N, C-alpha and C positions, 0 to 999 in steps of 0.2 A: 463465200458464203458465215457469217459470221458465227461464231461459236454461242451456246447456252452463255455464262455468261453474261459474255457481252451486252447479252438481250437483256438480260435478266439487268440488267441494272441500264439501258436505256430507254426500258419499257420501267422505274421503279422512279427513274424523273420523269419520266410527264404524267405521274399522278399526281402527284399539287396541283400541277395544272392543268391539267384534261378533270379532273375534280372541281377546281376554284371557276373555270369555267363553263362547267353542265351550271352550279352551285344560281352562276350571274344568268345563265338562259330560259333557264328554270326553276321560279324563286319556288324552294317549301311552304306548302303551305298544311298550317299545322289545324285539324279542324279533330274534334272531337264530341262521338258521337255519345252520348248516355241513350243507356239499358234500363228499360220498365220493368220490373218483377214487377203482375199479377198480386195482392193479396187479397184476392181473393170478395173484397166485399159486397164485386156485383156479383157474385154464387148465385141462381134457382136455380133450382129444379128442373127440368124438363118433363112434356106436359105428359109424356107420353114414362111418365119413371115410374111411377105406379103398374107396370102394365105387368111388372118381374119382383115376384121373390126369389131374390137373392138364394142363391143353401146359405146359410151360413149355420150348418148342421158342423155335431167336432166328430171326429170317423173315428175307429179304432187300424192302424200302421198296420202294417203292411206285414211288418212282423210278430205282430202281435200271435196271442196263439185263436185257432179257429175256435174254443168254446169262448172268450171276449169277445169275436166278431160277431158274430151270431146272439152273444147276451148287446151289445150294441145296437145289432140292426135290428134285434127284437123291440126294439123302443119302439121306432118308425116304421109307420104304413109302409107298406108295399103299394110298388104302382097300385091302380088300378084299374081292372078289364073291363075299357067301354065295348066292346063283344059282343051281342047277343049268348049267352050260356050253351055255350054245342062241347061235347064232348071231344075225346081230342083223337086223333086220325090219326094211329101211328105205325108209316109203312113203311120197307127202309127204301132210303133213296135209287133211284130206280124205276119206282113203279110211276101204273097208266093210268092215274087216280085223272075221272074226269071232270074239268075243270065252270064248277060251278062258285055260288056262292058258299054252299053249308060246306061245302069241302075243302073249299081255299078260307075261313071259316076255324075248323076243324083240324085243316093242316097246323094253321097258326099258331091254333092250340098247343098241338102235336111241341113244332118249333121252341114255344116261351120253356121247358120244359129242358128241350135240350142240346140248346148252348144253353142252358137256364145260365153260361159265365159269365154272358151280356149281361144281363138283363140283374134289377133290383128283389126280383120279385122269394128269391130265399132274402133271411134272415141277415144269410152272414156276410151275401153280403151286398150286403143298404148298411154291412157292418166299416165297409170299405170306400164304405162314399156310391157305391153301384145302384142308384135308387132310380133307373131307365129304365123303360116299354114298352113294346111293338103295339098299334091299334090298327087292325084293319078299319081302312074308309069306307074304299068301295071298287067294283070289280067290270073297270071301261073296257066295255070288249076281254082283247083277251087282258085287258092289263091291269094288274092289281098295284088296289094305289096305299102305302101303310102312313101312322100318322110315328113317330118319335120324342115319347117326355120322358127329362129325365135326365140327367146324369150317365153317361156313359163312361167302364174306362177304356178299353178301343175309338180311337175313330168315328163318328156319326158314319163317317161315308162306309165304314167298315161291316159296322153292324148291318146295315141296309141293303153294303152282299151281301152276307154273312143269311138276313134269314134272308134276300133274295132267292138264294144260293138254293137252298134248303127248300126255295116253294115252286122252283127250279123243276126241281131231281122225282116230284111227288108229280107235277101235277104240269106235262111238258109242253100244255098247246098256252101257259104261261108266255109271253113276250117278249113281255115289262116289268118288272116290282120297284112302282113309280113312292115318289115321299109326294106326301101330301103340299108341305110348301116347303120351298128351300131353306129357308132360314133355321129348319129342322137340322138342316146340314152342318149349321155355324158352331164355332166354338163358344161363339157367346148360346148358343139355346142349348148349353154345356152345365149350360152354371143358373141358370129358372128353374127352380123350384119348380 
């Protein structure tokens, strides 16, 4: 068996001849491909770009005082509530309310207040950019359909889960709380004003 220095010496003597034999058998092809970047000269807006108003407001920072947040938020409109006006039905979790449209509207109204930090109904929340709201859409058998609009601090799916939990703990006949349009749970929907 050959020792290590002998093997290294043998391989180093073969490398130049192997290298020249390889280049003879496989000729090098030099090709260059050019990469062209767009100059945006043909950029056009999409037809549906006008469908959304992107939120361009300036908001207070989290570390700002509550007064400053409220001052900034007071200059913005609260989310409009599209539901018929009803008095909030404020009952504790575990209540056994009957499932009908008026009860759902009343409990949803109470939900807006009790889970207030999720929504933009207070000036302080709007001041830091929380402009989101929740609306009742319809009652489809034992299923409640709602609409999320505006901008939320939490993930929109979390907001849906919290509202769903609130309603179901007070109206146990509700089987499901769903969203009107799946797009309303996207990040893109969170940036539309």
